[in-house]
One Martini backbone bead per residue (centre of mass of N, CA, C, O) as a GRO file, in nm:
protein
  136
    1UNK     BB    1  -0.056 -15.507  -0.758
    2UNK     BB    2  -0.276 -15.653  -0.918
    3UNK     BB    3  -0.515 -15.530  -0.755
    4UNK     BB    4  -0.451 -15.236  -0.832
    5UNK     BB    5  -0.486 -15.273  -1.142
    6UNK     BB    6  -0.774 -15.379  -1.136
    7UNK     BB    7  -0.901 -15.136  -0.993
    8UNK     BB    8  -0.820 -14.927  -1.203
    9UNK     BB    9  -0.966 -15.053  -1.448
   10UNK     BB   10  -1.250 -15.042  -1.318
   11UNK     BB   11  -1.255 -14.738  -1.280
   12UNK     BB   12  -1.233 -14.669  -1.584
   13UNK     BB   13  -1.480 -14.833  -1.685
   14UNK     BB   14  -1.692 -14.689  -1.507
   15UNK     BB   15  -1.637 -14.397  -1.607
   16UNK     BB   16  -1.714 -14.460  -1.916
   17UNK     BB   17  -2.008 -14.569  -1.863
   18UNK     BB   18  -2.104 -14.333  -1.628
   19UNK     BB   19  -2.056 -14.090  -1.774
   20UNK     BB   20  -2.073 -13.758  -1.851
   21UNK     BB   21  -2.217 -13.521  -2.071
   22UNK     BB   22  -2.189 -13.186  -2.227
   23UNK     BB   23  -2.381 -13.246  -2.443
   24UNK     BB   24  -2.647 -13.180  -2.606
   25UNK     BB   25  -2.935 -13.291  -2.700
   26UNK     BB   26  -3.077 -13.412  -3.015
   27UNK     BB   27  -3.349 -13.385  -2.918
   28UNK     BB   28  -3.634 -13.266  -2.993
   29UNK     BB   29  -3.876 -13.057  -2.940
   30UNK     BB   30  -4.181 -13.091  -2.865
   31UNK     BB   31  -4.494 -13.068  -2.973
   32UNK     BB   32  -4.762 -12.848  -2.905
   33UNK     BB   33  -5.110 -12.920  -2.812
   34UNK     BB   34  -5.430 -12.763  -2.801
   35UNK     BB   35  -5.741 -12.868  -2.725
   36UNK     BB   36  -6.068 -12.807  -2.850
   37UNK     BB   37  -6.364 -12.926  -2.672
   38UNK     BB   38  -6.523 -12.683  -2.764
   39UNK     BB   39  -6.777 -12.586  -2.986
   40UNK     BB   40  -6.754 -12.304  -2.925
   41UNK     BB   41  -6.698 -11.994  -3.002
   42UNK     BB   42  -6.436 -11.743  -2.968
   43UNK     BB   43  -6.427 -11.429  -2.904
   44UNK     BB   44  -6.295 -11.144  -2.791
   45UNK     BB   45  -6.419 -11.155  -2.507
   46UNK     BB   46  -6.343 -11.443  -2.446
   47UNK     BB   47  -6.036 -11.415  -2.469
   48UNK     BB   48  -6.005 -11.197  -2.252
   49UNK     BB   49  -6.136 -11.360  -2.017
   50UNK     BB   50  -5.928 -11.592  -2.022
   51UNK     BB   51  -5.691 -11.411  -1.945
   52UNK     BB   52  -5.805 -11.287  -1.680
   53UNK     BB   53  -5.855 -11.594  -1.557
   54UNK     BB   54  -5.596 -11.770  -1.637
   55UNK     BB   55  -5.685 -11.954  -1.903
   56UNK     BB   56  -5.442 -12.055  -2.103
   57UNK     BB   57  -5.521 -12.322  -2.245
   58UNK     BB   58  -5.788 -12.219  -2.356
   59UNK     BB   59  -5.674 -11.981  -2.508
   60UNK     BB   60  -5.484 -12.147  -2.696
   61UNK     BB   61  -5.716 -12.330  -2.819
   62UNK     BB   62  -5.918 -12.070  -2.916
   63UNK     BB   63  -5.734 -11.925  -3.090
   64UNK     BB   64  -5.788 -11.660  -3.337
   65UNK     BB   65  -5.715 -11.418  -3.571
   66UNK     BB   66  -5.999 -11.302  -3.618
   67UNK     BB   67  -6.022 -11.231  -3.279
   68UNK     BB   68  -5.787 -11.042  -3.264
   69UNK     BB   69  -5.595 -10.855  -3.063
   70UNK     BB   70  -5.327 -10.704  -2.945
   71UNK     BB   71  -5.341 -10.839  -2.668
   72UNK     BB   72  -5.391 -11.137  -2.759
   73UNK     BB   73  -5.152 -11.161  -2.953
   74UNK     BB   74  -4.923 -11.111  -2.748
   75UNK     BB   75  -5.006 -11.348  -2.559
   76UNK     BB   76  -4.982 -11.571  -2.768
   77UNK     BB   77  -4.679 -11.537  -2.822
   78UNK     BB   78  -4.578 -11.583  -2.537
   79UNK     BB   79  -4.724 -11.859  -2.469
   80UNK     BB   80  -4.643 -12.011  -2.725
   81UNK     BB   81  -4.338 -12.004  -2.667
   82UNK     BB   82  -4.343 -12.127  -2.382
   83UNK     BB   83  -4.516 -12.400  -2.510
   84UNK     BB   84  -4.410 -12.473  -2.805
   85UNK     BB   85  -4.592 -12.388  -3.066
   86UNK     BB   86  -4.343 -12.212  -3.142
   87UNK     BB   87  -4.030 -12.127  -3.278
   88UNK     BB   88  -3.855 -11.842  -3.255
   89UNK     BB   89  -4.081 -11.615  -3.166
   90UNK     BB   90  -3.968 -11.359  -3.071
   91UNK     BB   91  -3.868 -11.138  -2.773
   92UNK     BB   92  -3.903 -11.290  -2.478
   93UNK     BB   93  -3.889 -11.286  -2.132
   94UNK     BB   94  -3.823 -11.539  -1.909
   95UNK     BB   95  -3.953 -11.588  -1.579
   96UNK     BB   96  -3.778 -11.768  -1.315
   97UNK     BB   97  -3.848 -11.941  -1.008
   98UNK     BB   98  -3.642 -12.116  -0.765
   99UNK     BB   99  -3.717 -12.338  -0.508
  100UNK     BB  100  -3.471 -12.448  -0.261
  101UNK     BB  101  -3.453 -12.727  -0.041
  102UNK     BB  102  -3.148 -12.804   0.054
  103UNK     BB  103  -3.185 -12.984   0.311
  104UNK     BB  104  -3.378 -13.192   0.175
  105UNK     BB  105  -3.222 -13.244  -0.128
  106UNK     BB  106  -2.940 -13.146  -0.151
  107UNK     BB  107  -2.782 -13.254  -0.439
  108UNK     BB  108  -3.046 -13.189  -0.617
  109UNK     BB  109  -3.038 -12.881  -0.630
  110UNK     BB  110  -2.819 -12.845  -0.852
  111UNK     BB  111  -2.951 -13.029  -1.067
  112UNK     BB  112  -3.219 -12.874  -1.104
  113UNK     BB  113  -3.092 -12.604  -1.194
  114UNK     BB  114  -2.927 -12.718  -1.433
  115UNK     BB  115  -3.175 -12.823  -1.588
  116UNK     BB  116  -3.315 -12.547  -1.629
  117UNK     BB  117  -3.080 -12.410  -1.777
  118UNK     BB  118  -3.053 -12.611  -2.011
  119UNK     BB  119  -3.333 -12.572  -2.126
  120UNK     BB  120  -3.320 -12.265  -2.172
  121UNK     BB  121  -3.069 -12.271  -2.364
  122UNK     BB  122  -3.199 -12.462  -2.580
  123UNK     BB  123  -3.431 -12.247  -2.658
  124UNK     BB  124  -3.313 -11.954  -2.715
  125UNK     BB  125  -3.400 -11.770  -2.480
  126UNK     BB  126  -3.483 -11.525  -2.287
  127UNK     BB  127  -3.369 -11.521  -1.937
  128UNK     BB  128  -3.476 -11.538  -1.587
  129UNK     BB  129  -3.299 -11.679  -1.307
  130UNK     BB  130  -3.413 -11.753  -0.979
  131UNK     BB  131  -3.258 -11.850  -0.671
  132UNK     BB  132  -3.403 -12.001  -0.376
  133UNK     BB  133  -3.316 -12.068  -0.044
  134UNK     BB  134  -3.537 -12.251   0.182
  135UNK     BB  135  -3.377 -12.498   0.325
  136UNK     BB  136  -3.692 -12.662   0.413
   0.00000   0.00000   0.00000
């Protein structure tokens, strides 16, 4: 009986030490900065070509309101919010697809999807998350 009581107490102690919390972290989202390491100015054509070539980080680093067009300004708002350049500006829906090889990673599949959902909820943005089980 004593062994059973000791085992029960150890079980409770381990549960309280290693238990999980459902409260979101109070750690603030880090600020993101994209450094422009190129000395040349980037005009309207340059910004548009960076977007067309899908060089998003270069676009975000070189963007200036002086050279903005409606197209580049909208894209700056979308990508800036996506990469946390500024918080809660605009209302764009972020679309994310998660490919989960459930046979390969087994129990981590659910944890990785939950982590993605938690992050997106914490950002307070509209999002669409699609999960695809790729089996292996």
